LUMFIZA-413534 format. One line per field, with one value per residue: residue number from 1; residue in one letter; x, y, z of N, C-alpha, C, CB in turn. Coordinates in steps of 0.001 Angstrom, whole numbers, padded with zeros to 6 digits. Glycine has a CB too. Layout:
% LUMFIZA-413534
resi: [NUM ...]
resn: [a ...]
n.east: [X ...]
n.north: [Y ...]
n.up: [Z ...]
ca.east: [X ...]
ca.north: [Y ...]
ca.up: [Z ...]
c.east: [X ...]
c.north: [Y ...]
c.up: [Z ...]
cb.east: [X ...]
cb.north: [Y ...]
cb.up: [Z ...]
This chain:
% LUMFIZA-413534
resi: [1 2 3 4 5 6 7 8 9 10 11 12 13 14 15 16 17 18 19 20 21 22 23 24 25 26 27 28 29 30 31 32 33 34 35 36 37 38 39 40 41 42 43 44 45 46 47 48 49 50 51 52 53 54 55 56 57 58 59 60 61 62 63 64 65 66 67 68 69 70 71 72 73 74 75 76 77 78 79 80 81 82 83 84 85 86 87 88 89 90 91 92 93 94 95 96 97 98 99 100 101 102 103 104 105 106 107 108 109 110 111 112 113 114 115 116 117 118 119 120 121 122 123 124 125 126 127 128 129 130 131 132 133 134 135 136 137 138 139 140 141 142 143 144 145 146 147 148 149 150 151 152 153 154 155 156 157 158 159 160 161 162 163 164 165 166 167 168 169 170 171 172 173 174 175 176 177 178 179 180 181 182 183 184 185 186 187 188 189 190 191 192 193 194 195 196 197 198 199 200 201 202 203 204 205 206 207 208 209 210 211 212 213 214 215 216 217 218 219 220 221 222 223 224 225 226 227 228 229 230 231 232 233 234 235 236 237 238 239 240 241 242 243 244 245 246 247]
resn: [m k q l l h l l s y p l s v i y y l a f g s v l a i f h p i q w f c f n v f g y q a h k k s v d y m n f f t v g a l r i l g t r f d f s v p n n i p k n v p f i i v t n h q s m y d i p p i i w s l r r f h p k f v s k k e l g k g i p s v s f n l r h g g s v l i d r k n p e q a l s k m i e f a n y l e k n n r s g v i f p e g t r s r t g e p k t f h r k g l q t l i q h i p t g y v l p i s i n n s w k l q r y g m f p i p l g v h l k f t v h p f i k i s d y s s e v i i d t l e t q i k s a i k q]
n.east: [000513 001997 003697 002249 000889 002839 003784 001573 001693 003470 002106 -000196 001162 002209 -000401 -000963 000916 000321 -002120 -001177 000490 -001374 -003118 -001273 -000612 -002993 -004137 -002035 -002174 -004953 -004556 -002597 -004754 -006581 -005117 -003792 -006247 -008492 -007302 -005973 -007792 -008943 -006840 -006212 -008287 -008268 -005684 -006351 -008046 -006360 -005003 -006993 -007397 -004930 -004813 -006307 -005733 -003500 -005379 -005593 -003629 -004584 -004017 -004556 -005806 -006146 -007100 -007614 -009252 -009494 -012184 -012130 -009969 -008507 -009908 -009014 -006570 -003200 -001078 001368 002179 003496 005551 006918 008941 008388 007962 007350 004381 003273 002468 000194 -002072 -002305 -002068 -004682 -006818 -006459 -007163 -008673 -007235 -005318 -002737 000724 004224 007444 009878 012734 014787 015021 012686 011174 010795 010639 008664 005723 002637 003334 005420 004670 002585 004372 005665 003751 001803 002122 004054 007321 010708 013694 016941 019029 021759 022539 022647 021951 020414 018440 017243 016232 014404 012745 011915 010245 008611 007190 006218 004165 002449 001643 000473 -001529 -003409 -002746 -001351 001629 003732 006154 008909 010907 012935 014309 015277 013565 012499 013598 013539 011343 011916 012363 014093 016600 015438 016028 016522 016611 015299 012487 012101 012889 010124 008385 008929 008499 005704 003869 000801 000280 -000598 000695 000440 000982 001855 001980 003582 002798 003898 004128 006605 006854 005593 007571 009671 010575 012082 011241 009808 008655 005350 004494 001672 -001398 -000843 -001211 -001742 -001224 -001921 -001531 -002916 -001933 -002698 -003173 -000629 -000593 001427 002142 002112 004074 007922 010232 012002 010674 008806 009311 010622 008614 006978 008637 008799 006173 005562 007743 006601 004552 005166 005343 007533]
n.north: [-001408 001097 001468 001709 004601 006022 005692 007256 009508 010881 011724 013178 014947 016393 017618 019058 021077 022156 023385 024859 026699 028153 029300 031215 032664 033561 035326 036777 039231 039974 040752 043058 044774 044962 046100 048803 049540 049880 049913 048925 046978 045480 044391 042675 040798 039719 038341 036442 034735 033877 032449 030754 029176 028132 026282 024472 023585 021586 019599 018331 016151 014810 015926 016569 018817 020492 022776 024615 027527 029360 030729 032846 034716 037779 040786 043369 044318 044515 041604 039109 036241 033009 030720 027251 026153 024396 023818 025510 025176 025933 028138 029159 027847 029351 031699 031983 030813 032299 034896 036738 038088 039349 038548 039123 038725 037902 038103 036516 038880 038003 036899 038403 039329 038082 035837 034991 036720 035791 037345 039916 040287 040060 042426 044491 043974 044763 042921 042180 042510 041435 041715 039037 039247 041474 042668 045488 046656 044590 044981 047652 047581 045800 046956 049137 047395 046307 048805 049323 047019 047384 050125 049844 047486 045047 041449 040000 037372 035300 033163 031851 029924 030668 029033 026777 023329 020525 017890 018027 018254 020046 023521 025557 028644 031785 034636 037860 038867 038010 039129 041975 042462 042206 044092 046478 046114 046904 047060 044416 041236 037752 035089 031307 029034 025459 023498 020487 018204 019182 019439 016843 016862 017761 015882 014213 016710 019001 017452 014197 015034 013749 011974 012461 013269 014714 017703 019655 021986 023366 025806 027367 028896 032435 034984 037764 040882 042845 041618 040179 039918 040225 038098 035978 035530 034449 032219 030786 030594 028824 026761 026176 025592 023753 021524 020577 019636 016623 013632]
n.up: [000040 000803 -001155 -003465 -002819 -002720 -005576 -006568 -005676 -007619 -010007 -008821 -007223 -009582 -010507 -008464 -008677 -010766 -009856 -007818 -008742 -010664 -009039 -007927 -010518 -011076 -008445 -008687 -010523 -009120 -006723 -007331 -008692 -006436 -004352 -005446 -006446 -004553 -001882 001378 002614 000895 -000680 001416 001893 -000728 -000353 001648 000304 -001864 -000016 000993 -001381 -001912 000658 -000493 -002652 -001914 -000709 -002746 -002689 -000461 001858 005014 007701 010880 012707 014761 016292 019283 021028 023031 022241 022157 020424 018093 019040 019047 018363 018697 016948 017324 016615 015797 012913 010261 007173 004157 003932 006154 006086 004541 005791 008399 007560 006332 008485 010682 009921 010649 012469 011075 009853 009579 008471 009458 007329 005138 003094 000670 -000376 -001123 -003600 -007189 -006723 -007799 -006800 -003820 -003211 -004159 -001707 000137 000004 -000043 001774 004725 005871 007013 005605 006371 006133 006897 007014 007791 010895 012284 010209 010383 012996 012872 011229 012493 014738 013501 012122 014563 015821 013663 013997 016414 016313 014382 015330 014431 013713 013806 012425 013607 013161 015351 015550 013313 010882 008734 010228 008924 009616 011547 013924 016722 016876 018645 019889 018525 020106 019630 017818 018450 020877 020776 019013 021382 023356 021961 021954 023620 024540 023696 022926 022901 021064 021059 018839 018106 015538 014073 011814 009081 007647 006777 004429 002716 002653 000571 -000530 -002825 -004595 -004903 -003518 -000531 000046 002124 004516 007546 008835 011935 014067 016781 018927 021914 024921 025093 026093 028155 027210 029073 031128 032151 032096 029061 028948 030545 029063 026555 027659 028369 026032 024320 025640 025638 023221 022124 023408 022819 020211 018112 017460]
ca.east: [000036 002876 004414 001209 000606 004267 003854 000553 002189 003908 001250 -000589 001934 002485 -001497 -000923 001743 -000447 -003347 -000906 001027 -002386 -003601 -000033 -000695 -004287 -003948 -001035 -003126 -006053 -003985 -002261 -005684 -006867 -004245 -004164 -007418 -009291 -006437 -005543 -008913 -009660 -005761 -005616 -009418 -007555 -004713 -007051 -008895 -005560 -004499 -008116 -007150 -003527 -004728 -007582 -004997 -003057 -006241 -005552 -002837 -005244 -003514 -005806 -005803 -006493 -006620 -008918 -008663 -010551 -013094 -011817 -008781 -008958 -009816 -008659 -005144 -001931 -000479 002600 002107 004913 005505 007872 008525 008678 008030 006652 003128 003114 002142 -001063 -003409 -001988 -002745 -006397 -007148 -006098 -007496 -009433 -005975 -004323 -001244 001747 005110 008662 010556 013924 014375 015172 011564 010545 011377 010627 007606 004166 001634 003710 006341 003797 001997 005249 006364 002636 000610 002505 005155 008752 011666 014877 018424 019725 023476 022684 021645 021753 018962 016941 016923 015935 013029 011659 011101 009361 007374 006104 005186 003040 001403 000976 -000441 -003011 -004047 -002487 -000466 003089 003908 007467 009529 012297 013905 014952 015209 012625 013133 013619 012607 010079 012657 012472 015317 016598 014807 016544 015798 016900 013778 010999 012231 012359 008561 007652 009375 007765 004104 003314 -000396 -000054 -000464 001518 000034 002048 001476 002967 003045 003276 003795 004007 007692 006626 005047 008704 010096 011533 012206 009935 008887 007049 005082 003709 -000163 -002348 000015 -002092 -001041 -001695 -001874 -002265 -003243 -001823 -003278 -002319 000142 -000748 002916 002242 001869 005832 009072 010250 012826 009618 007542 010046 010731 007115 006921 009688 009016 004922 005655 008276 006270 003392 005982 005725 008557]
ca.north: [000247 002503 001802 002336 005513 006400 005843 007799 010799 011665 012443 013927 016415 017498 018151 019706 022111 023217 024031 026100 027798 028380 030234 032348 033427 034356 036153 038102 040679 040529 041551 044671 045362 045561 047230 049817 050451 049761 049601 047797 045807 044688 043311 041859 040256 039068 037394 035548 033962 033170 031355 029543 028021 027112 025111 023914 022896 020815 018711 017043 015216 014163 016729 017161 020158 020623 024303 025266 029126 029540 032128 033763 035560 039371 041041 044590 044100 043675 040141 038389 034965 032356 029108 026534 026303 023069 024092 026560 024696 026509 029797 029153 027633 030355 033041 031603 030334 033452 035880 037973 039048 040176 038073 039614 037721 038576 037058 037014 039614 037159 036238 040308 039425 036748 034881 035916 036883 035701 038436 041239 040351 040551 043989 045777 043608 044836 042135 042989 041696 041569 041186 038452 039155 043292 042911 046903 046716 044050 045603 048716 046992 044831 048110 049429 046174 046401 050023 049235 046273 048251 051154 049186 046265 043745 040323 039714 036238 034978 031959 032203 029110 030958 028197 025600 022048 019601 016402 018320 018335 021954 024021 026204 029806 032627 035511 038790 039273 038285 040096 043192 042842 042369 045299 047528 046223 046705 046730 043515 039775 036683 033774 030467 027739 024318 023000 019309 017238 019945 018857 015290 017207 018258 015099 014361 017876 019459 016703 014259 015585 012522 011676 011980 013937 015312 018978 019559 023355 023765 027054 027591 030122 033707 035826 039461 041091 043503 040872 039268 040147 039592 036670 035091 035336 033842 030741 029998 030443 028061 025485 025305 025101 022545 020467 019852 019155 015150 013118]
ca.up: [000088 000872 -002729 -004139 -002391 -003245 -006993 -007012 -005213 -008499 -010967 -008247 -007115 -010873 -010581 -007246 -008430 -011367 -009370 -006791 -009939 -011060 -007600 -007606 -011473 -011403 -007820 -008571 -011100 -008545 -005590 -007708 -008506 -005230 -003438 -006338 -006623 -003462 -000952 002081 002956 -000420 -000974 002209 001052 -001733 -000223 002271 -000579 -002270 000827 001062 -002505 -001575 001236 -001220 -003658 -000929 -000345 -003951 -002139 000691 002963 006108 008565 012023 013100 015859 017014 020410 020691 023694 021950 022221 019395 018237 019700 018519 018407 018354 016700 017908 016023 014972 011291 009694 005843 003441 004118 007657 006168 004024 007054 009258 006943 006182 009923 011579 009024 011304 013254 009892 010280 008811 008475 009643 006553 004645 002384 -000679 -000710 -001618 -004984 -007757 -006474 -008069 -005489 -002760 -003131 -003765 -000746 001499 000080 000073 002605 005984 006203 006955 004952 006942 005680 007794 007057 008288 011982 012155 009560 010814 014331 012296 010349 013635 015298 012471 012329 016015 015582 012815 014997 017596 015806 013790 016192 013727 014267 013484 012785 013609 013459 016112 015042 012396 009459 009046 010766 007994 010388 012605 015087 017064 017095 019808 019638 018390 020789 019609 016817 019253 022162 020291 019170 022740 023870 021280 021481 025000 024791 022907 023445 022304 020983 020747 018223 017815 014053 013634 010352 008005 007285 006015 002889 001610 003259 -000607 -001140 -003608 -005441 -004812 -002308 000101 -000028 003023 005337 008375 009558 013407 014512 018288 019389 023200 025580 024586 027197 027675 027112 029917 032289 032064 031691 028000 029422 031009 027996 025748 028056 028596 024532 023890 026537 025464 021850 021910 024543 021801 018799 018405 016320]
c.east: [000867 003919 003437 001059 001870 004020 002673 000731 002910 003055 000579 -000052 002292 000746 -001657 -000200 000911 -001338 -002599 -000135 -000133 -002938 -002464 -000278 -001927 -004541 -003049 -001569 -004366 -005378 -003574 -003499 -006373 -006523 -003803 -004975 -008436 -008434 -006103 -006660 -008933 -008044 -005858 -007006 -008760 -006641 -005497 -007574 -007585 -005083 -005304 -007722 -006158 -003802 -005394 -006462 -004372 -004024 -006282 -004710 -003224 -004721 -004567 -005235 -006274 -005883 -007689 -008598 -010054 -011040 -012908 -010625 -009367 -009021 -009623 -007685 -004015 -001565 000921 002306 003596 004684 006295 007578 009417 008542 007389 005168 002711 002219 000571 -002261 -002979 -003054 -004479 -007021 -007477 -006291 -007870 -008608 -005278 -003010 -000277 003157 006476 009332 011897 013749 014253 013703 010371 010422 011297 009636 006333 002927 002528 004775 005525 002976 003083 005609 005111 001857 001002 003691 006174 009417 012946 016300 019233 021152 023810 022178 021530 020313 017793 016406 015773 014031 011937 011263 009965 007966 006620 005439 003986 001834 000625 -000182 -001814 -003677 -003625 -001710 000843 003243 005653 007635 010824 013390 014712 014984 014411 013441 012603 013317 011696 010929 012742 013817 015344 015896 015963 016252 015600 015355 012858 011044 012387 010719 008306 007947 009062 006518 003681 002092 -000704 -000078 000463 000742 000583 001243 001978 002223 003442 002700 003719 005684 007730 006082 006009 009833 011023 012044 011195 009227 009436 006591 004124 002258 -000490 -001838 -001693 -001833 -001918 -001182 -002264 -002046 -003310 -002548 -002465 -001521 -000025 001029 003211 002568 003613 006935 009315 011075 011565 008845 008289 010361 009585 006876 007801 009278 007250 004928 006322 007657 005093 003712 005965 006359 007934]
c.north: [001366 002587 002394 004011 006703 006946 007098 009278 011518 011954 013147 015437 017028 018111 019457 020912 022582 024059 025122 026929 028766 029706 031490 033124 034245 035441 037107 039411 041197 041112 042858 045151 046158 046233 048745 050695 050824 050058 048465 046706 045061 043747 042578 040563 038942 038083 036114 034543 033314 032079 029938 028372 027267 026061 024191 022607 021660 019539 017472 016123 014662 014547 017182 018142 020050 021851 025051 026556 029020 030718 033035 034592 036646 039818 042816 044696 043769 042312 039829 036847 033970 031192 028724 026910 024854 022933 025227 026382 025185 027660 029579 028972 028816 031830 033267 031134 031426 034791 036924 038511 039297 039666 038317 038837 038687 037529 037728 037808 039175 036848 037526 040111 038037 035675 035601 035568 036885 037160 039770 041628 040549 042013 044912 045402 043692 044104 042729 042139 042425 041189 040647 038760 040888 042934 044138 047107 045746 044385 046789 048397 046207 045945 048986 048648 046238 047794 049869 048348 046950 049475 050873 047877 044906 042587 040204 038318 036188 033644 031914 030991 029444 030458 026953 024163 021164 018165 016881 018266 019840 022280 025052 027935 030930 034146 036920 039885 039318 039091 041586 043772 043100 043412 046331 047416 045858 046523 045432 042249 038812 035381 032603 029294 026624 023642 021738 018531 017858 019881 017834 015912 017459 017000 014395 015411 018526 018787 015230 014564 014196 012613 011583 012392 014977 016296 019128 021006 023362 024794 026880 028772 031292 034328 036940 039998 041935 042593 040144 040171 039567 038349 035553 034364 034031 032547 030025 029578 029018 026484 024913 024833 023827 021134 019938 019449 017273 014591 012111]
c.up: [-000504 -000328 -003231 -004010 -002876 -004873 -007351 -006468 -006423 -009151 -010314 -007724 -008574 -011109 -009306 -007858 -009834 -010847 -008662 -007764 -010442 -010083 -007862 -008940 -011535 -010271 -007860 -009388 -010016 -007251 -006156 -007585 -007339 -004285 -004342 -006259 -005327 -002051 000108 002439 001731 -000757 000280 001921 000206 -001473 000879 001244 -001322 -001334 000999 -000230 -002375 -000765 000663 -002013 -002712 -000704 -001599 -003734 -001220 001757 003773 007196 009924 012708 013850 016476 017917 020230 021390 023467 021645 021004 019141 018848 019341 019109 018123 018041 016485 017374 015703 013656 010951 007870 005369 003698 005427 007453 005775 005207 008143 008601 007070 007855 010727 010887 009607 012197 012042 009985 009114 009289 008410 008518 005813 003368 000621 -001029 -001323 -003190 -005976 -007606 -006779 -006969 -004062 -002601 -002933 -002734 000187 001335 000342 001164 004163 006583 006161 006445 005621 006414 006979 008229 007479 009761 012398 011434 009903 011883 014020 011912 011450 014294 014586 012277 013213 016073 014693 013178 015620 017289 015282 014408 014939 014226 013361 013456 012871 013886 014100 015953 014050 011108 010099 009476 009774 008433 011156 014054 015558 017168 018167 019093 019655 019083 020550 018999 017548 020233 021580 019576 020347 023322 023372 021063 022949 025463 024406 023796 022535 022649 020188 019794 017878 016005 014130 011801 008874 007041 006214 004636 001905 002388 001864 -001385 -001660 -004511 -005390 -003618 -001593 000386 001487 004640 006380 009262 010711 013872 016141 018563 021039 023819 025156 025952 026628 028062 028583 031539 032902 031719 030187 027842 029662 029992 026795 026369 028143 026927 024271 024433 026040 023765 021656 022578 023596 020526 019065 016980 015744]
cb.east: [-000083 003797 004906 -000005 000316 005403 003529 -000678 003185 004768 000459 -000825 003465 003272 -002485 -000204 003576 -001018 -004406 000031 001608 -003098 -003294 001830 -000504 -005616 -003961 000539 -004086 -007265 -002757 -001622 -006153 -007074 -002586 -004440 -008259 -009921 -006547 -004906 -010523 -010375 -004180 -005262 -010040 -006969 -003225 -008066 -010088 -004720 -004364 -009926 -006964 -002305 -005021 -008616 -003814 -002914 -007620 -005176 -001854 -005242 -002747 -006574 -006663 -006256 -006264 -009242 -008461 -010096 -014459 -011841 -007824 -008036 -010895 -009410 -005117 -000700 -001145 003636 001245 005242 004885 007843 009205 007551 007611 006976 003062 004584 003176 -001071 -003393 -000108 -002373 -006622 -006017 -004624 -008363 -010748 -004845 -004161 -001182 001779 004840 009320 009461 014839 015143 016125 011084 012056 012925 011629 007630 003414 000448 004259 007242 003039 001153 006760 007241 001580 000092 001519 005325 009474 011558 014694 019371 019658 024336 021374 021855 022999 019123 016799 018399 017140 013618 012370 012017 010113 007717 007021 005900 003509 001896 002222 000179 -002805 -006212 -001908 -001304 004092 003110 008172 009624 011992 013450 015785 016945 011684 012764 014808 013450 008621 014030 011758 015817 018419 013649 016535 016176 018216 013211 010350 013665 013288 007574 007846 010458 008200 003431 003567 -001174 000819 -001954 003074 -001047 002835 001130 002842 003641 002800 002418 003500 008142 005266 004187 009323 008952 011148 012944 010125 008816 006359 004237 004285 -000760 -002496 001517 -002566 -000961 -000974 -002935 -001962 -004639 -000564 -003294 -003460 001668 -002329 003375 001053 000562 006004 009932 010524 013868 008714 007096 011122 011321 005572 007635 011144 009426 003394 006309 009558 005784 002262 008077 004281 009973]
cb.north: [000723 002599 000565 001648 005153 004889 004260 007032 010599 011351 011771 013238 016239 016448 016925 018894 021886 022821 023089 025741 026932 027088 029206 031654 032736 033319 035775 037708 040203 039474 040838 045080 044707 045139 046358 049481 049779 048331 050392 048295 046350 046127 043866 042638 041540 039874 038231 036192 034915 033907 031947 030317 028442 027817 025140 025368 023946 021680 019514 017404 015532 012826 017857 015810 021218 019489 025222 024264 030986 029436 032097 033332 035142 040356 040329 045272 043422 044484 039344 038530 035004 032250 028682 025052 028097 022035 023119 026529 023248 027017 031007 028019 025707 030539 033007 029914 029593 033337 035565 037674 038250 041881 036416 041230 036590 038654 036416 035930 040641 035661 035335 042036 039830 036240 034320 035437 035457 034238 038478 041443 039352 039670 044541 046054 042081 044537 041144 043506 041698 041014 042513 037385 038580 044788 042215 047571 046542 042762 046268 048920 045638 043524 049001 049280 044899 046227 051165 048831 045555 049000 051763 048756 046561 044026 038859 040310 035265 035727 031306 032445 028143 030929 027707 025325 021597 019693 015291 016926 017714 022600 024509 026113 030021 032471 035426 038604 038294 037135 039679 043326 041870 041416 045391 047783 044998 047523 047558 043503 039113 036675 033874 029886 027863 022868 023719 018402 016378 021531 018410 014014 018443 020462 014363 013794 017790 020447 017318 013035 017214 012178 009922 010322 015093 014538 020462 018155 024275 023124 027561 027663 030016 035009 035553 040596 042048 044303 039575 037966 039641 040413 036927 035815 037280 034612 030560 031266 031905 028710 025930 026305 026034 022753 021113 020709 020013 014189 012612]
cb.up: [001549 002373 -003790 -003633 -001019 -003172 -007760 -006622 -003962 -009110 -011796 -007625 -006235 -012698 -010528 -005977 -008259 -012164 -008416 -005255 -011392 -011105 -005670 -007426 -012490 -011499 -007115 -009239 -012771 -008326 -004885 -009247 -008836 -004825 -002909 -007176 -007710 -003527 -000485 003296 003339 -002124 -001296 003925 -000042 -002382 000412 003042 -001589 -002696 002144 000755 -003773 -000798 002375 -002538 -004462 000272 -000061 -005363 -001856 000718 002526 007054 007952 012596 011757 017250 015676 021822 020754 024680 020909 022973 018881 018659 020399 018730 017500 019557 015526 019576 015107 015130 010280 010488 005196 001915 003990 008427 004866 002962 008051 009204 005256 004861 010607 012051 008187 012025 014563 010097 010674 008983 007215 011362 005431 004454 002778 -000507 000733 -001257 -004767 -007398 -005014 -009799 -005429 -002619 -004426 -004532 -000595 001716 -001534 -001278 002208 006589 005566 008219 003206 007924 004938 007456 005100 007268 013074 011309 008146 010942 015061 010942 008999 014856 015653 011352 012552 017654 014983 011618 015979 018324 014828 012245 016553 012643 014274 014477 011795 014451 012389 017836 014719 012764 008644 007645 012329 007408 011461 012528 014848 018677 015913 020593 020682 017339 021799 018906 015675 019884 023183 019418 018802 023669 023943 020200 020052 025617 024295 021744 023518 022887 020669 022209 017435 019511 012658 014987 010401 008657 008292 006902 002820 001720 004109 -001398 -001939 -004266 -006978 -005136 -002531 001385 -000932 002744 004055 008962 008632 014359 013573 019487 018677 023427 027160 023842 027550 028999 025564 029698 031756 030690 032695 027192 031146 031774 026993 025396 029268 029371 023694 024501 028700 025935 021055 022302 026324 021506 018754 018922 016772]
């Protein structure tokens, strides 16, 4: 049975990439039009639905998703969403499932060009592009990003491991960027999330994509920033997130 599923993953991966590429190609001009003609809210809606269809394309591969968002999460406040990072497939479910919190991303600057739809959204949707080889630029950009989130009551998503785990095993958190956000969003909250199994979608690299992978997103209780020091918050986040990652 495993051999049959592996063989089937080849043609289905081709179909998936055709669907995924079509979503990016179709939504690139839609994003441009929404952003330039109607502004932020329309552009955000276009990004939401782009990720809805991106998640839908993964279902071609039999991919399943568990992502339950508690109803008690405060509204109209800035959030820092902190999660482990296993693959590029972490991102579309976060954008779609947490769309009411307006998630923006801390991303490396290289992703700001060359990828239809994705690069446009990173440049114009409120995310921050940092140069990881230039700490001074990165710090300045993170402070600007924190001020943007604080002013507009939006959410910033950060992967403090820095790079994705290719085996699902959690990595040590890099604290500087996360600490900068916490210190510059005094009225905000932090929402920890543990991601399981998305690394399996890239078990063989970009091709083929395995069938029937079950992605699980565990949303932990939120933390009010003003209640604790940044050191205590980061220690708590790292413990919570890693405790729910299963190998």
